[in-house]
mmCIF file of the N, C-alpha and C atoms, coordinates in Angstrom:
data_MODEL
# 
_entry.id   MODEL 
# 
loop_
_atom_site.group_PDB 
_atom_site.id 
_atom_site.type_symbol 
_atom_site.label_atom_id 
_atom_site.label_alt_id 
_atom_site.label_comp_id 
_atom_site.label_asym_id 
_atom_site.label_entity_id 
_atom_site.label_seq_id 
_atom_site.pdbx_PDB_ins_code 
_atom_site.Cartn_x 
_atom_site.Cartn_y 
_atom_site.Cartn_z 
_atom_site.occupancy 
_atom_site.B_iso_or_equiv 
_atom_site.pdbx_formal_charge 
_atom_site.auth_seq_id 
_atom_site.auth_comp_id 
_atom_site.auth_asym_id 
_atom_site.auth_atom_id 
_atom_site.pdbx_PDB_model_num 
ATOM 1   N N  . UNK A 1 1  ? -88.255 -71.563 -152.021 1.00 0.00 ? 1  UNK A N  1 
ATOM 2   C CA . UNK A 1 1  ? -89.169 -71.156 -150.902 1.00 0.00 ? 1  UNK A CA 1 
ATOM 3   C C  . UNK A 1 1  ? -89.631 -69.671 -150.626 1.00 0.00 ? 1  UNK A C  1 
ATOM 4   N N  . UNK A 1 2  ? -88.308 -68.877 -151.198 1.00 0.00 ? 2  UNK A N  1 
ATOM 5   C CA . UNK A 1 2  ? -88.521 -67.596 -152.083 1.00 0.00 ? 2  UNK A CA 1 
ATOM 6   C C  . UNK A 1 2  ? -89.616 -67.509 -153.003 1.00 0.00 ? 2  UNK A C  1 
ATOM 7   N N  . UNK A 1 3  ? -89.838 -67.983 -154.014 1.00 0.00 ? 3  UNK A N  1 
ATOM 8   C CA . UNK A 1 3  ? -90.880 -67.593 -155.205 1.00 0.00 ? 3  UNK A CA 1 
ATOM 9   C C  . UNK A 1 3  ? -92.259 -67.710 -154.167 1.00 0.00 ? 3  UNK A C  1 
ATOM 10  N N  . UNK A 1 4  ? -92.644 -68.861 -153.618 1.00 0.00 ? 4  UNK A N  1 
ATOM 11  C CA . UNK A 1 4  ? -93.656 -68.485 -152.190 1.00 0.00 ? 4  UNK A CA 1 
ATOM 12  C C  . UNK A 1 4  ? -94.265 -68.023 -151.455 1.00 0.00 ? 4  UNK A C  1 
ATOM 13  N N  . UNK A 1 5  ? -93.546 -66.959 -151.453 1.00 0.00 ? 5  UNK A N  1 
ATOM 14  C CA . UNK A 1 5  ? -93.023 -65.911 -150.065 1.00 0.00 ? 5  UNK A CA 1 
ATOM 15  C C  . UNK A 1 5  ? -94.695 -65.252 -149.620 1.00 0.00 ? 5  UNK A C  1 
ATOM 16  N N  . UNK A 1 6  ? -95.657 -65.587 -150.923 1.00 0.00 ? 6  UNK A N  1 
ATOM 17  C CA . UNK A 1 6  ? -96.471 -63.466 -150.657 1.00 0.00 ? 6  UNK A CA 1 
ATOM 18  C C  . UNK A 1 6  ? -98.138 -65.306 -151.252 1.00 0.00 ? 6  UNK A C  1 
ATOM 19  N N  . UNK A 1 7  ? -97.120 -66.293 -151.237 1.00 0.00 ? 7  UNK A N  1 
ATOM 20  C CA . UNK A 1 7  ? -98.642 -66.629 -151.262 1.00 0.00 ? 7  UNK A CA 1 
ATOM 21  C C  . UNK A 1 7  ? -98.631 -68.230 -149.161 1.00 0.00 ? 7  UNK A C  1 
ATOM 22  N N  . UNK A 1 8  ? -98.453 -67.811 -148.390 1.00 0.00 ? 8  UNK A N  1 
ATOM 23  C CA . UNK A 1 8  ? -99.157 -67.480 -147.087 1.00 0.00 ? 8  UNK A CA 1 
ATOM 24  C C  . UNK A 1 8  ? -98.231 -67.353 -146.006 1.00 0.00 ? 8  UNK A C  1 
ATOM 25  N N  . UNK A 1 9  ? -99.015 -66.593 -145.176 1.00 0.00 ? 9  UNK A N  1 
ATOM 26  C CA . UNK A 1 9  ? -99.545 -65.960 -144.527 1.00 0.00 ? 9  UNK A CA 1 
ATOM 27  C C  . UNK A 1 9  ? -97.756 -66.226 -142.855 1.00 0.00 ? 9  UNK A C  1 
ATOM 28  N N  . UNK A 1 10 ? -97.573 -67.756 -143.118 1.00 0.00 ? 10 UNK A N  1 
ATOM 29  C CA . UNK A 1 10 ? -98.235 -68.511 -142.604 1.00 0.00 ? 10 UNK A CA 1 
ATOM 30  C C  . UNK A 1 10 ? -96.030 -68.353 -142.456 1.00 0.00 ? 10 UNK A C  1 
ATOM 31  N N  . UNK A 1 11 ? -95.376 -68.444 -143.954 1.00 0.00 ? 11 UNK A N  1 
ATOM 32  C CA . UNK A 1 11 ? -94.119 -68.662 -144.318 1.00 0.00 ? 11 UNK A CA 1 
ATOM 33  C C  . UNK A 1 11 ? -93.351 -67.212 -144.157 1.00 0.00 ? 11 UNK A C  1 
ATOM 34  N N  . UNK A 1 12 ? -92.131 -67.423 -143.132 1.00 0.00 ? 12 UNK A N  1 
ATOM 35  C CA . UNK A 1 12 ? -91.518 -66.183 -142.954 1.00 0.00 ? 12 UNK A CA 1 
ATOM 36  C C  . UNK A 1 12 ? -90.078 -66.773 -143.018 1.00 0.00 ? 12 UNK A C  1 
ATOM 37  N N  . UNK A 1 13 ? -88.948 -65.877 -142.911 1.00 0.00 ? 13 UNK A N  1 
ATOM 38  C CA . UNK A 1 13 ? -86.979 -65.913 -143.310 1.00 0.00 ? 13 UNK A CA 1 
ATOM 39  C C  . UNK A 1 13 ? -87.237 -65.340 -143.084 1.00 0.00 ? 13 UNK A C  1 
ATOM 40  N N  . UNK A 1 14 ? -85.730 -65.263 -142.220 1.00 0.00 ? 14 UNK A N  1 
ATOM 41  C CA . UNK A 1 14 ? -84.595 -64.305 -141.464 1.00 0.00 ? 14 UNK A CA 1 
ATOM 42  C C  . UNK A 1 14 ? -83.554 -64.880 -142.036 1.00 0.00 ? 14 UNK A C  1 
ATOM 43  N N  . UNK A 1 15 ? -83.147 -64.469 -142.197 1.00 0.00 ? 15 UNK A N  1 
ATOM 44  C CA . UNK A 1 15 ? -81.099 -64.104 -142.739 1.00 0.00 ? 15 UNK A CA 1 
ATOM 45  C C  . UNK A 1 15 ? -80.241 -63.026 -141.822 1.00 0.00 ? 15 UNK A C  1 
ATOM 46  N N  . UNK A 1 16 ? -79.316 -63.211 -140.899 1.00 0.00 ? 16 UNK A N  1 
ATOM 47  C CA . UNK A 1 16 ? -78.650 -62.321 -140.871 1.00 0.00 ? 16 UNK A CA 1 
ATOM 48  C C  . UNK A 1 16 ? -77.754 -60.877 -141.937 1.00 0.00 ? 16 UNK A C  1 
ATOM 49  N N  . UNK A 1 17 ? -77.712 -61.876 -142.349 1.00 0.00 ? 17 UNK A N  1 
ATOM 50  C CA . UNK A 1 17 ? -77.264 -61.418 -144.128 1.00 0.00 ? 17 UNK A CA 1 
ATOM 51  C C  . UNK A 1 17 ? -77.753 -59.743 -144.731 1.00 0.00 ? 17 UNK A C  1 
ATOM 52  N N  . UNK A 1 18 ? -79.248 -59.621 -144.816 1.00 0.00 ? 18 UNK A N  1 
ATOM 53  C CA . UNK A 1 18 ? -79.345 -58.831 -144.724 1.00 0.00 ? 18 UNK A CA 1 
ATOM 54  C C  . UNK A 1 18 ? -79.410 -57.384 -143.942 1.00 0.00 ? 18 UNK A C  1 
ATOM 55  N N  . UNK A 1 19 ? -78.931 -58.169 -143.069 1.00 0.00 ? 19 UNK A N  1 
ATOM 56  C CA . UNK A 1 19 ? -78.471 -56.111 -141.897 1.00 0.00 ? 19 UNK A CA 1 
ATOM 57  C C  . UNK A 1 19 ? -76.870 -56.244 -142.714 1.00 0.00 ? 19 UNK A C  1 
ATOM 58  N N  . UNK A 1 20 ? -77.246 -54.889 -142.916 1.00 0.00 ? 20 UNK A N  1 
ATOM 59  C CA . UNK A 1 20 ? -75.613 -53.995 -142.780 1.00 0.00 ? 20 UNK A CA 1 
ATOM 60  C C  . UNK A 1 20 ? -74.656 -55.325 -142.041 1.00 0.00 ? 20 UNK A C  1 
ATOM 61  N N  . UNK A 1 21 ? -72.846 -54.998 -142.409 1.00 0.00 ? 21 UNK A N  1 
ATOM 62  C CA . UNK A 1 21 ? -72.114 -55.350 -141.807 1.00 0.00 ? 21 UNK A CA 1 
ATOM 63  C C  . UNK A 1 21 ? -72.278 -54.793 -140.391 1.00 0.00 ? 21 UNK A C  1 
ATOM 64  N N  . UNK A 1 22 ? -71.969 -53.080 -139.905 1.00 0.00 ? 22 UNK A N  1 
ATOM 65  C CA . UNK A 1 22 ? -72.411 -52.236 -139.163 1.00 0.00 ? 22 UNK A CA 1 
ATOM 66  C C  . UNK A 1 22 ? -73.476 -52.667 -138.390 1.00 0.00 ? 22 UNK A C  1 
ATOM 67  N N  . UNK A 1 23 ? -74.768 -53.154 -138.782 1.00 0.00 ? 23 UNK A N  1 
ATOM 68  C CA . UNK A 1 23 ? -75.669 -53.431 -137.859 1.00 0.00 ? 23 UNK A CA 1 
ATOM 69  C C  . UNK A 1 23 ? -74.869 -55.180 -137.627 1.00 0.00 ? 23 UNK A C  1 
ATOM 70  N N  . UNK A 1 24 ? -74.565 -56.326 -138.195 1.00 0.00 ? 24 UNK A N  1 
ATOM 71  C CA . UNK A 1 24 ? -74.833 -57.178 -137.667 1.00 0.00 ? 24 UNK A CA 1 
ATOM 72  C C  . UNK A 1 24 ? -73.556 -57.241 -136.767 1.00 0.00 ? 24 UNK A C  1 
ATOM 73  N N  . UNK A 1 25 ? -72.605 -56.603 -137.114 1.00 0.00 ? 25 UNK A N  1 
ATOM 74  C CA . UNK A 1 25 ? -71.192 -57.241 -135.661 1.00 0.00 ? 25 UNK A CA 1 
ATOM 75  C C  . UNK A 1 25 ? -72.839 -56.025 -134.663 1.00 0.00 ? 25 UNK A C  1 
ATOM 76  N N  . UNK A 1 26 ? -73.046 -55.178 -135.112 1.00 0.00 ? 26 UNK A N  1 
ATOM 77  C CA . UNK A 1 26 ? -73.506 -55.621 -133.662 1.00 0.00 ? 26 UNK A CA 1 
ATOM 78  C C  . UNK A 1 26 ? -75.157 -55.333 -132.934 1.00 0.00 ? 26 UNK A C  1 
ATOM 79  N N  . UNK A 1 27 ? -75.520 -56.406 -133.598 1.00 0.00 ? 27 UNK A N  1 
ATOM 80  C CA . UNK A 1 27 ? -76.848 -57.148 -133.294 1.00 0.00 ? 27 UNK A CA 1 
ATOM 81  C C  . UNK A 1 27 ? -75.949 -59.104 -132.372 1.00 0.00 ? 27 UNK A C  1 
ATOM 82  N N  . UNK A 1 28 ? -74.664 -59.460 -133.396 1.00 0.00 ? 28 UNK A N  1 
ATOM 83  C CA . UNK A 1 28 ? -73.286 -59.740 -132.890 1.00 0.00 ? 28 UNK A CA 1 
ATOM 84  C C  . UNK A 1 28 ? -73.374 -59.212 -131.775 1.00 0.00 ? 28 UNK A C  1 
ATOM 85  N N  . UNK A 1 29 ? -72.500 -58.212 -130.900 1.00 0.00 ? 29 UNK A N  1 
ATOM 86  C CA . UNK A 1 29 ? -71.904 -57.914 -129.707 1.00 0.00 ? 29 UNK A CA 1 
ATOM 87  C C  . UNK A 1 29 ? -73.431 -57.740 -128.401 1.00 0.00 ? 29 UNK A C  1 
ATOM 88  N N  . UNK A 1 30 ? -74.734 -57.226 -129.715 1.00 0.00 ? 30 UNK A N  1 
ATOM 89  C CA . UNK A 1 30 ? -75.498 -57.799 -128.250 1.00 0.00 ? 30 UNK A CA 1 
ATOM 90  C C  . UNK A 1 30 ? -75.768 -59.249 -127.388 1.00 0.00 ? 30 UNK A C  1 
ATOM 91  N N  . UNK A 1 31 ? -75.566 -59.707 -128.994 1.00 0.00 ? 31 UNK A N  1 
ATOM 92  C CA . UNK A 1 31 ? -75.767 -61.222 -128.630 1.00 0.00 ? 31 UNK A CA 1 
ATOM 93  C C  . UNK A 1 31 ? -74.749 -61.372 -127.225 1.00 0.00 ? 31 UNK A C  1 
ATOM 94  N N  . UNK A 1 32 ? -73.306 -61.398 -127.449 1.00 0.00 ? 32 UNK A N  1 
ATOM 95  C CA . UNK A 1 32 ? -72.787 -62.610 -126.688 1.00 0.00 ? 32 UNK A CA 1 
ATOM 96  C C  . UNK A 1 32 ? -71.853 -61.370 -124.936 1.00 0.00 ? 32 UNK A C  1 
ATOM 97  N N  . UNK A 1 33 ? -73.232 -59.870 -125.164 1.00 0.00 ? 33 UNK A N  1 
ATOM 98  C CA . UNK A 1 33 ? -73.250 -59.541 -123.521 1.00 0.00 ? 33 UNK A CA 1 
ATOM 99  C C  . UNK A 1 33 ? -74.125 -59.722 -123.570 1.00 0.00 ? 33 UNK A C  1 
ATOM 100 N N  . UNK A 1 34 ? -75.415 -60.224 -123.913 1.00 0.00 ? 34 UNK A N  1 
ATOM 101 C CA . UNK A 1 34 ? -76.280 -60.902 -122.563 1.00 0.00 ? 34 UNK A CA 1 
ATOM 102 C C  . UNK A 1 34 ? -76.421 -62.111 -122.895 1.00 0.00 ? 34 UNK A C  1 
ATOM 103 N N  . UNK A 1 35 ? -75.343 -62.885 -123.623 1.00 0.00 ? 35 UNK A N  1 
ATOM 104 C CA . UNK A 1 35 ? -74.651 -64.381 -123.240 1.00 0.00 ? 35 UNK A CA 1 
ATOM 105 C C  . UNK A 1 35 ? -73.794 -64.068 -122.306 1.00 0.00 ? 35 UNK A C  1 
ATOM 106 N N  . UNK A 1 36 ? -73.032 -63.287 -121.669 1.00 0.00 ? 36 UNK A N  1 
ATOM 107 C CA . UNK A 1 36 ? -71.718 -63.440 -121.242 1.00 0.00 ? 36 UNK A CA 1 
ATOM 108 C C  . UNK A 1 36 ? -72.063 -63.268 -119.853 1.00 0.00 ? 36 UNK A C  1 
ATOM 109 N N  . UNK A 1 37 ? -73.523 -62.232 -119.361 1.00 0.00 ? 37 UNK A N  1 
ATOM 110 C CA . UNK A 1 37 ? -74.535 -61.269 -118.554 1.00 0.00 ? 37 UNK A CA 1 
ATOM 111 C C  . UNK A 1 37 ? -75.384 -63.033 -118.370 1.00 0.00 ? 37 UNK A C  1 
ATOM 112 N N  . UNK A 1 38 ? -75.826 -63.575 -118.745 1.00 0.00 ? 38 UNK A N  1 
ATOM 113 C CA . UNK A 1 38 ? -76.241 -65.016 -118.618 1.00 0.00 ? 38 UNK A CA 1 
ATOM 114 C C  . UNK A 1 38 ? -78.309 -64.528 -118.603 1.00 0.00 ? 38 UNK A C  1 
ATOM 115 N N  . UNK A 1 39 ? -77.576 -63.753 -119.939 1.00 0.00 ? 39 UNK A N  1 
ATOM 116 C CA . UNK A 1 39 ? -79.475 -63.581 -119.837 1.00 0.00 ? 39 UNK A CA 1 
ATOM 117 C C  . UNK A 1 39 ? -79.688 -64.520 -120.584 1.00 0.00 ? 39 UNK A C  1 
ATOM 118 N N  . UNK A 1 40 ? -78.973 -64.294 -121.531 1.00 0.00 ? 40 UNK A N  1 
ATOM 119 C CA . UNK A 1 40 ? -80.150 -65.908 -121.929 1.00 0.00 ? 40 UNK A CA 1 
ATOM 120 C C  . UNK A 1 40 ? -79.002 -67.215 -121.694 1.00 0.00 ? 40 UNK A C  1 
ATOM 121 N N  . UNK A 1 41 ? -79.354 -68.413 -122.424 1.00 0.00 ? 41 UNK A N  1 
ATOM 122 C CA . UNK A 1 41 ? -79.238 -69.374 -122.064 1.00 0.00 ? 41 UNK A CA 1 
ATOM 123 C C  . UNK A 1 41 ? -79.603 -69.885 -122.734 1.00 0.00 ? 41 UNK A C  1 
ATOM 124 N N  . UNK A 1 42 ? -78.949 -70.113 -124.250 1.00 0.00 ? 42 UNK A N  1 
ATOM 125 C CA . UNK A 1 42 ? -79.659 -71.181 -124.837 1.00 0.00 ? 42 UNK A CA 1 
ATOM 126 C C  . UNK A 1 42 ? -79.971 -72.936 -124.471 1.00 0.00 ? 42 UNK A C  1 
ATOM 127 N N  . UNK A 1 43 ? -79.856 -73.599 -124.561 1.00 0.00 ? 43 UNK A N  1 
ATOM 128 C CA . UNK A 1 43 ? -80.334 -75.019 -123.871 1.00 0.00 ? 43 UNK A CA 1 
ATOM 129 C C  . UNK A 1 43 ? -79.303 -75.763 -124.540 1.00 0.00 ? 43 UNK A C  1 
ATOM 130 N N  . UNK A 1 44 ? -78.894 -76.066 -123.991 1.00 0.00 ? 44 UNK A N  1 
ATOM 131 C CA . UNK A 1 44 ? -77.153 -77.631 -124.589 1.00 0.00 ? 44 UNK A CA 1 
ATOM 132 C C  . UNK A 1 44 ? -78.354 -79.154 -123.682 1.00 0.00 ? 44 UNK A C  1 
ATOM 133 N N  . UNK A 1 45 ? -78.330 -79.444 -125.672 1.00 0.00 ? 45 UNK A N  1 
ATOM 134 C CA . UNK A 1 45 ? -78.397 -81.146 -125.399 1.00 0.00 ? 45 UNK A CA 1 
ATOM 135 C C  . UNK A 1 45 ? -77.244 -82.711 -124.871 1.00 0.00 ? 45 UNK A C  1 
ATOM 136 N N  . UNK A 1 46 ? -76.673 -81.863 -124.427 1.00 0.00 ? 46 UNK A N  1 
ATOM 137 C CA . UNK A 1 46 ? -75.397 -83.291 -124.708 1.00 0.00 ? 46 UNK A CA 1 
ATOM 138 C C  . UNK A 1 46 ? -74.203 -82.114 -124.909 1.00 0.00 ? 46 UNK A C  1 
ATOM 139 N N  . UNK A 1 47 ? -73.195 -82.936 -124.432 1.00 0.00 ? 47 UNK A N  1 
ATOM 140 C CA . UNK A 1 47 ? -71.895 -82.342 -124.972 1.00 0.00 ? 47 UNK A CA 1 
ATOM 141 C C  . UNK A 1 47 ? -71.394 -83.739 -124.858 1.00 0.00 ? 47 UNK A C  1 
ATOM 142 N N  . UNK A 1 48 ? -70.332 -83.701 -125.435 1.00 0.00 ? 48 UNK A N  1 
ATOM 143 C CA . UNK A 1 48 ? -69.072 -84.699 -125.699 1.00 0.00 ? 48 UNK A CA 1 
ATOM 144 C C  . UNK A 1 48 ? -67.633 -84.623 -126.497 1.00 0.00 ? 48 UNK A C  1 
ATOM 145 N N  . UNK A 1 49 ? -67.345 -85.166 -126.356 1.00 0.00 ? 49 UNK A N  1 
ATOM 146 C CA . UNK A 1 49 ? -65.843 -85.407 -125.947 1.00 0.00 ? 49 UNK A CA 1 
ATOM 147 C C  . UNK A 1 49 ? -65.611 -85.668 -127.776 1.00 0.00 ? 49 UNK A C  1 
ATOM 148 N N  . UNK A 1 50 ? -64.545 -84.876 -128.576 1.00 0.00 ? 50 UNK A N  1 
ATOM 149 C CA . UNK A 1 50 ? -64.537 -84.344 -130.162 1.00 0.00 ? 50 UNK A CA 1 
ATOM 150 C C  . UNK A 1 50 ? -64.058 -85.788 -130.677 1.00 0.00 ? 50 UNK A C  1 
ATOM 151 N N  . UNK A 1 51 ? -63.000 -86.310 -129.708 1.00 0.00 ? 51 UNK A N  1 
ATOM 152 C CA . UNK A 1 51 ? -63.043 -88.004 -131.024 1.00 0.00 ? 51 UNK A CA 1 
ATOM 153 C C  . UNK A 1 51 ? -64.765 -88.633 -131.162 1.00 0.00 ? 51 UNK A C  1 
ATOM 154 N N  . UNK A 1 52 ? -66.019 -88.114 -130.446 1.00 0.00 ? 52 UNK A N  1 
ATOM 155 C CA . UNK A 1 52 ? -67.203 -89.021 -130.400 1.00 0.00 ? 52 UNK A CA 1 
ATOM 156 C C  . UNK A 1 52 ? -67.782 -87.805 -131.509 1.00 0.00 ? 52 UNK A C  1 
ATOM 157 N N  . UNK A 1 53 ? -67.123 -87.133 -132.488 1.00 0.00 ? 53 UNK A N  1 
ATOM 158 C CA . UNK A 1 53 ? -67.735 -86.617 -133.295 1.00 0.00 ? 53 UNK A CA 1 
ATOM 159 C C  . UNK A 1 53 ? -68.872 -87.086 -134.236 1.00 0.00 ? 53 UNK A C  1 
ATOM 160 N N  . UNK A 1 54 ? -68.812 -88.306 -134.419 1.00 0.00 ? 54 UNK A N  1 
ATOM 161 C CA . UNK A 1 54 ? -69.624 -89.351 -135.667 1.00 0.00 ? 54 UNK A CA 1 
ATOM 162 C C  . UNK A 1 54 ? -71.192 -88.999 -134.181 1.00 0.00 ? 54 UNK A C  1 
ATOM 163 N N  . UNK A 1 55 ? -70.820 -89.567 -133.521 1.00 0.00 ? 55 UNK A N  1 
ATOM 164 C CA . UNK A 1 55 ? -71.909 -90.476 -132.420 1.00 0.00 ? 55 UNK A CA 1 
ATOM 165 C C  . UNK A 1 55 ? -72.606 -88.433 -132.155 1.00 0.00 ? 55 UNK A C  1 
ATOM 166 N N  . UNK A 1 56 ? -71.921 -87.317 -132.627 1.00 0.00 ? 56 UNK A N  1 
ATOM 167 C CA . UNK A 1 56 ? -72.420 -86.446 -132.171 1.00 0.00 ? 56 UNK A CA 1 
ATOM 168 C C  . UNK A 1 56 ? -73.452 -85.791 -134.065 1.00 0.00 ? 56 UNK A C  1 
ATOM 169 N N  . UNK A 1 57 ? -72.354 -86.829 -135.434 1.00 0.00 ? 57 UNK A N  1 
ATOM 170 C CA . UNK A 1 57 ? -73.636 -86.719 -135.987 1.00 0.00 ? 57 UNK A CA 1 
ATOM 171 C C  . UNK A 1 57 ? -75.221 -87.332 -136.188 1.00 0.00 ? 57 UNK A C  1 
ATOM 172 N N  . UNK A 1 58 ? -74.716 -88.264 -135.830 1.00 0.00 ? 58 UNK A N  1 
ATOM 173 C CA . UNK A 1 58 ? -75.431 -90.246 -135.753 1.00 0.00 ? 58 UNK A CA 1 
ATOM 174 C C  . UNK A 1 58 ? -76.738 -89.082 -135.149 1.00 0.00 ? 58 UNK A C  1 
ATOM 175 N N  . UNK A 1 59 ? -76.818 -88.176 -133.954 1.00 0.00 ? 59 UNK A N  1 
ATOM 176 C CA . UNK A 1 59 ? -76.912 -88.348 -132.434 1.00 0.00 ? 59 UNK A CA 1 
ATOM 177 C C  . UNK A 1 59 ? -78.665 -86.571 -133.135 1.00 0.00 ? 59 UNK A C  1 
ATOM 178 N N  . UNK A 1 60 ? -77.319 -85.345 -134.133 1.00 0.00 ? 60 UNK A N  1 
ATOM 179 C CA . UNK A 1 60 ? -78.772 -84.882 -134.883 1.00 0.00 ? 60 UNK A CA 1 
ATOM 180 C C  . UNK A 1 60 ? -78.987 -85.364 -135.693 1.00 0.00 ? 60 UNK A C  1 
ATOM 181 N N  . UNK A 1 61 ? -78.322 -86.397 -136.888 1.00 0.00 ? 61 UNK A N  1 
ATOM 182 C CA . UNK A 1 61 ? -79.624 -86.884 -138.240 1.00 0.00 ? 61 UNK A CA 1 
ATOM 183 C C  . UNK A 1 61 ? -80.416 -87.257 -137.386 1.00 0.00 ? 61 UNK A C  1 
ATOM 184 N N  . UNK A 1 62 ? -80.908 -87.732 -135.919 1.00 0.00 ? 62 UNK A N  1 
ATOM 185 C CA . UNK A 1 62 ? -81.475 -88.419 -135.950 1.00 0.00 ? 62 UNK A CA 1 
ATOM 186 C C  . UNK A 1 62 ? -82.743 -88.055 -135.213 1.00 0.00 ? 62 UNK A C  1 
ATOM 187 N N  . UNK A 1 63 ? -82.335 -86.740 -134.196 1.00 0.00 ? 63 UNK A N  1 
ATOM 188 C CA . UNK A 1 63 ? -83.560 -86.091 -134.350 1.00 0.00 ? 63 UNK A CA 1 
ATOM 189 C C  . UNK A 1 63 ? -83.878 -85.738 -132.477 1.00 0.00 ? 63 UNK A C  1 
ATOM 190 N N  . UNK A 1 64 ? -82.481 -86.887 -132.609 1.00 0.00 ? 64 UNK A N  1 
ATOM 191 C CA . UNK A 1 64 ? -82.777 -86.734 -130.558 1.00 0.00 ? 64 UNK A CA 1 
ATOM 192 C C  . UNK A 1 64 ? -82.057 -85.499 -129.399 1.00 0.00 ? 64 UNK A C  1 
ATOM 193 N N  . UNK A 1 65 ? -81.720 -84.672 -130.696 1.00 0.00 ? 65 UNK A N  1 
ATOM 194 C CA . UNK A 1 65 ? -81.196 -83.208 -130.016 1.00 0.00 ? 65 UNK A CA 1 
ATOM 195 C C  . UNK A 1 65 ? -81.495 -82.209 -130.035 1.00 0.00 ? 65 UNK A C  1 
ATOM 196 N N  . UNK A 1 66 ? -82.586 -81.631 -128.600 1.00 0.00 ? 66 UNK A N  1 
ATOM 197 C CA . UNK A 1 66 ? -82.821 -80.103 -129.049 1.00 0.00 ? 66 UNK A CA 1 
ATOM 198 C C  . UNK A 1 66 ? -82.141 -78.908 -128.169 1.00 0.00 ? 66 UNK A C  1 
ATOM 199 N N  . UNK A 1 67 ? -82.090 -78.124 -128.728 1.00 0.00 ? 67 UNK A N  1 
ATOM 200 C CA . UNK A 1 67 ? -80.768 -77.679 -128.606 1.00 0.00 ? 67 UNK A CA 1 
ATOM 201 C C  . UNK A 1 67 ? -79.116 -77.396 -129.154 1.00 0.00 ? 67 UNK A C  1 
ATOM 202 N N  . UNK A 1 68 ? -78.470 -76.939 -127.872 1.00 0.00 ? 68 UNK A N  1 
ATOM 203 C CA . UNK A 1 68 ? -77.549 -77.019 -128.788 1.00 0.00 ? 68 UNK A CA 1 
ATOM 204 C C  . UNK A 1 68 ? -76.204 -79.057 -128.342 1.00 0.00 ? 68 UNK A C  1 
ATOM 205 N N  . UNK A 1 69 ? -75.676 -79.058 -129.108 1.00 0.00 ? 69 UNK A N  1 
ATOM 206 C CA . UNK A 1 69 ? -74.895 -79.697 -129.239 1.00 0.00 ? 69 UNK A CA 1 
ATOM 207 C C  . UNK A 1 69 ? -73.527 -79.334 -128.710 1.00 0.00 ? 69 UNK A C  1 
ATOM 208 N N  . UNK A 1 70 ? -72.186 -79.798 -127.441 1.00 0.00 ? 70 UNK A N  1 
ATOM 209 C CA . UNK A 1 70 ? -71.158 -79.236 -127.736 1.00 0.00 ? 70 UNK A CA 1 
ATOM 210 C C  . UNK A 1 70 ? -70.147 -80.525 -127.702 1.00 0.00 ? 70 UNK A C  1 
ATOM 211 N N  . UNK A 1 71 ? -69.080 -79.670 -129.370 1.00 0.00 ? 71 UNK A N  1 
ATOM 212 C CA . UNK A 1 71 ? -68.071 -80.769 -128.806 1.00 0.00 ? 71 UNK A CA 1 
ATOM 213 C C  . UNK A 1 71 ? -67.066 -80.412 -127.679 1.00 0.00 ? 71 UNK A C  1 
ATOM 214 N N  . UNK A 1 72 ? -66.743 -81.259 -126.700 1.00 0.00 ? 72 UNK A N  1 
ATOM 215 C CA . UNK A 1 72 ? -65.516 -81.222 -125.666 1.00 0.00 ? 72 UNK A CA 1 
ATOM 216 C C  . UNK A 1 72 ? -63.842 -81.123 -127.295 1.00 0.00 ? 72 UNK A C  1 
ATOM 217 N N  . UNK A 1 73 ? -62.842 -80.470 -127.238 1.00 0.00 ? 73 UNK A N  1 
ATOM 218 C CA . UNK A 1 73 ? -61.394 -80.608 -127.459 1.00 0.00 ? 73 UNK A CA 1 
ATOM 219 C C  . UNK A 1 73 ? -60.935 -81.437 -126.424 1.00 0.00 ? 73 UNK A C  1 
# 
């Protein structure tokens, strides 16, 4: 994909690793503040007990998961 970046206006990639360590820390802290304040809410597709981790993997692989899948201890 990196070799073909210039070939398509629609192909864009982003990685947190492009930020230096201080900027990454700041961005992570900002995101955690927003989560804690309830200003952003990632969609939760399912909450499963940790004992059902294999079922969680099957759901992810099937494409049925939209959002986060949480494993509870």
